N, C-alpha and C positions, 0 to 999 in steps of 0.2 A: 175558701183557701184551706180553711184551719181542719178542713176535712182531709183537705190534701196532705197538708202537713203530717197529720197524724198517721195515714196510711204512706206515706215516706218514713216515718218511724217505723212503725209497723215491719216493713220491708227492708229495714235494715240501710236504706238509701240516707239517711240522717242516724249516726249516733246518738247515744240517750245523754251521752255527753257534749253532744254538739248545738250548737245556738242555729235557729232559725230565725233571720230576716224578713219580713215583710216589707217591701218593696213598694210605697203607696202611691203612684204618681199621679197625679191629676195634671188636667192640661190649663192651658190658660185663659183667667175667665175673670170681669168686673177690672180690668187694667192691672191683673195680675199675673205674673209669668207664671209659665210652668213651674214645677215647685215635686222634689221627691221627699216624703216623710220616711225614716227608717225607723220600722216598731220593731221591738225586739217581740218574740214570744212569749217569752219569760224574764225575770230579774236578770240582767246580764252580771248583778255585782257576783266576786267572787270566779266568775267565768269565762268572761273576756281576757281574765289573764292566766287563762289555764293555756299550757301551750304544746302542740303535739308535733310533732314532727313531718317536715312537708316531702312528699314523696311525688317528683314530676318523672316519670316512667320508671327508671329505674337508678336515677338518681340521689344520693340522700344529699339535701343541703344542711349546710352545719347550723342557717340559720332558722328559728320558729317563725310561727304565725299561728295565732288564735286560730280557735276549731270553730268554722261558722258557715252555713248556707244559705243562700237567697234563696225567698219565693217572691213569683212573677206571676201576675195576674195577666188574662189577655188584655185588659184595659192599660193597666202601668206597662204592658210593653210596645202598646204601640205611642203611648207619652213618651217614651225612652228613645223609643227609635226615631223619632221626629224633636225631640229638641234638647237631648240628652248622648247624642254619637257618641261622645268622648267614654261614656262610660257604658256602652252596650257590650261591649268585649270585656271589662273587667268583672261585671256581674254574671255574664256568660259562663268564667271560669270559676264561679265560685256557686251557681244558679243550682238547686237541685229540683226546683219542686216549679211548676208551669198550671197554671188552672184558667180555664174559661178561654181555654185559646180561638181563632176563628180556625178557620183550614187555609186564608193567604197568609196568616201572623205563624201557621206552624213552620208552612214551607221557608219562609223569610228567619225563623228563626235555626232551622237547618241552615241556612246558607249563610246565615252568620258563623255557626260553629265552624262551620267548613271553612271559613276565613279566617279563622286562627287555627288552622292547622289538624283539625280534630277529624276522627275517623268517626264518621254520625252514622250510626244505626237507628231503624225507625220501626215500630210497632203500632197497627192499627187496624182497625176492623170496619170501618165504616167509610161512603164516599167522602165526609170530611177529610180524610185521612190522604187521599190518593196526591194531591199535590206534594206533598213532605214524602209519603214514600216511594213515590219515582224520582223526586229530588236529593235523596238521601245517599251515600253511598252501598247500601245496603237495606234495602225494605223490604219486610216480612210483613204480609198479609193476615192476621189472625181468624180470617172470616175465608170462605169462597165466594162472595160475592162481588159487590165495585172494587172492592179494595186489591182483591185477588189479580183482576185486570193491569192495576198500574203498578204492583208491586215484584217485583225478580223472584222471590219467594212466597211460598203459601203455607202454611201450617194447621194441621188437621188435627190440633190440642188448641183449643180458644182461648192460651193465656202465654203469657213468657217465659214458661219454660224448656222452650224449645229453642231461645236465643242462644245458650250455650253451648247446646249439641251445634248450632250452624257453624258458631266459631270455631267448634272442634273440627268440622268438616272442611270448614276452608280454611284452616291453618294446614290440615294435614294434604290436601289440594295443594296448596302453595307449593310445600316441602315435596309435593311429589314430582311438581313442574318443574323446580329447581335439580331437585336427584335426577331426573330423567335428560333436562338442560345439560349439567356438570359432563355424566355420563358418556352421550352424543358428543359436545366436547371435546371431552380426552378418549372419546372412539377417534376421531378425527387427527389428533395432532399424535397418537399413539400409531397410527398407521403412516402419516404423512412422515415422523421421524423413519419409521423402518424402510420406506422408500427413497425418504434421502440417503439414508446410510446405502444402501439398495443403490443407487443410481451412483454413487461414490465407485464400484466397481462396476458399471454399464452391467446394474443389474435389476431385478425388479420381481415383487410378488409376484407367484403364478394367476392364470385365469381363474381359477378352482378354489386359488388359497383365498382370494377376494371373496368367492363366492362363499367359499365354508363359514368367512369371518363376517358378512354378511348377513348370512341366513340361517347359518345356525345358532351363532353368536349373538349377533349385536342385535337384531329384529325379537328372537327370542327373549332374551332379557332386558331388552328395552321395556318389553310388553309388560313382562310378568313382576319387572321391580316397581311399578305404577300400582299394583294392585294391596297395597298396605295401608287395612284399614286407620281410621283414626285411634288415638289414643283415647284412654277411656274417659277419664280427666281432663278439665280445662287448666290448664296450669296460667300460673303469672306471666312465664316468661313469652317474648312475641318471638314470630319466623323474622327473618329480614326482608325487608319490605320491597326491595328490590333486585335485580340480578346483577347490578353492579354495586355492590356494597361491599366492604371488606372483608368479611365472612367469607362469601364466596369467590370474593377473586383468588383469595388465600389459600384457599382451598383447590383450586382448581392449579395453578399457582406452582403449588407443593407437590401436587403429583404429576405433574408435568416435567417436572426438574428431576424425580424419581425415579419416571418410566425414561426419559432419556439419558442416565445415568446408567441405571441398567443395561438399555440397551446398545449403547456402546460400549460399556465395559463383555457385552458378551459377542459384540461382531471385536473388536480388538483382541478379546485373549481364544479367540476361536483361531486366529491367524496365528498366534505363537506355538500353538500345540503341536508338536515332533511329526504329525502325520498330517498334518497340512497339507494342502499344494493347489494347485488351483483344479477345479474339479474337470476331468472328462468322462465321458462314458465307462471308460476301463479302470476308474479309480475303484478303488479296493482299502477304503480307510477300514470298515467295522470287519474285516476279514471273512468274510460272509462268503460261501463257496459261491460260485457262479449258477450252481444248480439251484439252486431259492430263486437269482432272481432272471434265470433264464428269460422269463416273458418281459422285462422290461427293454425297452427301445433304444437302443445302442448308439442312435444316430445323436449327433451334435444339434443343438436349437439356438439358433441362430436369438435368439433374446434372450440365451445366458439366463436363463429363470433353478435351470439346476447346481447348487454350487451349496458348500457350507456353511456361509454368511445367512444365507436366504432362509434354509432349514432352522437356524440357531435364533435368526430373529423372529420368523416364522414361528415357533416355539415359545419364547419368551412373549413375544407381543399378545401372541393366546391369551393366554396366563395375564396377563397386564390387564386384557380386558374384562375378565373374571373379578379380578383384585378389587379395581375401581368401581365396579356395579356393586361387590359386598361390601367395600366400605362407603359409597356416599348413597345407598342403602338405609340409610339411620331411622332407630326407632324412635325411644321414646324421648324430648317428650309430647312430640305430636302426632305417632304417628305408632301404629304397634309393631313391634323387632320382626326381624326379617325374619325369623325362624317361624312366625305364624303365618306365613305367605306362601303358602306348602308348595303354589307353582313355581315360586322364586325360589326355592328351595331342592326342589327337586329340578329344577333345571341347571343351577348350578351345581347339584353333587354330579349330575349325568355328564358336562361337558368336560367338568373337571376328572373324571373317571376316567370320558371316553380321550382326553390331551396327556392324560398321563399315561395311559397302557399303550397309544401309539408311538409315547416317546421314548418310554423304556423297553417297549416290547412291540418293537415293528413289526407293522403286517405288512408287505411287500405291494400287495392290492392299494392301501390307502396311499402307501408311502409312492406308489405310481400315479396316483389318480391329484393327488395332489401335490406330485414333484418334489416331492420329499428324497433328498437322498443320503443313504448311510452313513451314520458317523461311529466312531466306538463308543463300547457302553460306560466308557470312563466318561465320555464327555457328554453320555445323554446322563449321567448323574450329577457333573457338575453343570450342567443347565436345571436341575429340578434343585440342586444350592442356587442356585441364581435365582429361580424362580420363588424359592419358599425366602429368603433376603430381602426381596423386591415389593415381595405381601407383608413380610414385617415392618419392613420402612415404608411403605405404602401406609399403613397403619398407625404407625407411632407418629408420622408428620402431622395424619387426619387428626387424631385424641389429641396429641401430647401437645402441637404447636397452634393449630387452629381451632382446638374447642375451647383447651385451657387456656393457656397462654393469650391465645389473641382475642376469642368471644369472653372469657369471661374477662378478663383483665382488662382488657382495652377498650373492646367494640361495646362491653356494654356495661363498662365500669364507666362511672365521674361523668355523666354524660350532662352537662349545663353546669357543672360546681366548679366554683372559681379558683377552689383551694381542694386539693385532694388533702379528705382528714385524715388526720394523723393518728395511731397507733394508740390506744388506750391503754393504759395500766389493767384496768379489767379483760382486755380482748384475749381469746387463746392464743398461743403462739400461732396457729393456721392460718386466723383473721389477719394479725397483724404482719405475717408474711405476704397475706393475700392483696394487703393494702400496697406496702413499700412495693410489691412488685408492681401493681396496676399502677403507682405512681409512675415507678423505672418505665416501663412501656407505652406509659401515656407520654411521657418525654420525649422516647424515642422515637415514635409514630406521630410525633408534631399535634398531641391532643389534647395536651396539659392549656387547660384555661382557657378554653375556643367554646365562645358563647354556643347556645341551643339554635340549633338551624329552626324548631319549631315555631311558629310566633304564640303559642301557648302556652310553652317554657318561658320565655325572654319574658312575658305577662308576671308569669309568677315569679319570677325572678325579682322582677318591680316591685309589684307588689309587697315583697316581704321587706323593700326598703322604704315604703309609705306609712308611716307614722300614720297617717289621718284613715290608714284604712284597715274596718270596716267605720262608717261612719259610727259617732257616738250614737247612746240611747234614743229616740225621740228626735233627732236632729231633723233640719230641713233643708236641701240642696237647692238652689233659685237655680231655672236656665241661665238666666240673664250674667248672672254671676257663678260660673258651678263651684268656682274654689271657696263660696261664703256658706257657711252654716251657723244657724243660729237656733239654741236647744230652745225647744216647748215641750217643756216638762206636762 
């Protein structure tokens, strides 16, 4: 046990100023009930009163607690599990050292930790670790023998240095999945808005317009935007763990509102132009000579695809697909920036260049293929301004509202805190403003004073209010009366 404690200190699991309490539990014998003796490895005088701030997730609690850790052996763990189940979760919350555990006890330890809503990872290199490796959320085998069969991950290096790499890659993969999901959701919504507006005038997108959007834009962008590698460093900030989470929903909803607003703007504004009329094959809004378009079919289509509203919405919506793809393809702190993803960067540049080229300098063959009608150059410039404004608004909504206001000040701030911390005189003005903004937004979104959802956070709050925890040095807790302790020096 002392060797394990020494290794824990050398590894940084236990800091130099932190105390280690050995939990020495013995089973009942000679008509004596099971008991736990709390043995401090060092003289706790002048250290138990040393207080440090407690961080549960990213919420900073106002209260303080002693700095200590528990060390539990396999024998003690078995006794506590059988005779002191009410203390098991409290012990695990501050336990840092487990020694001489049997294979079944390792698996049971993982299950108990999962019972208090911990995300549990397990590293092992032998057959006795197979059960825990399989039961943990993320099992890593440090060898290619028996343990590699039970664990989902196998490390080529026989040490735990692979864990940060796995976390970085896992977070990058999770964020990539969320990015692609949000992009595909916005793709469906943007196209739905376009089709709905065109249905208002008994029109629709053309077959080749659908084909161009699906094959040239969506397929290429959805594939290349997932190629961003993981960020080089492991950061303290955690990504969202669910699709149904505040930041993701707000991000999608704000982009839907922006796309809806600019499509409606283009749809209504084109109808207010002086040259606007119900389009017919004889319409000549752009004053092009008939010789330039002599090959265009002048028969009226019963589907009413060719019209000014269709052309305007096709251009605006095509740029919206690219804009939301760039906005959602975020880099730091979980993925490399998008400009390092060369396939995605080249795809976006090529599609932007192509769309701007056919919009500002129409090519009759392409217009005929995509069933786009000719519009005046001034309206094309107006569409370019609308597209640029749409991209700027979407970017500001994502960065300012979602990333700064909601994410930093609401969704990641004051979790599990009963009362928001007041600004202190020593705080810089920016930190004081962030505290007040966090309190205001938390009140608006009804997040102020809510108890934490995770059980380990609730336990941490209860332990802060428990004056008798941890037990005093050399005290003994009996199974028959858990609340009764007697000091035996």
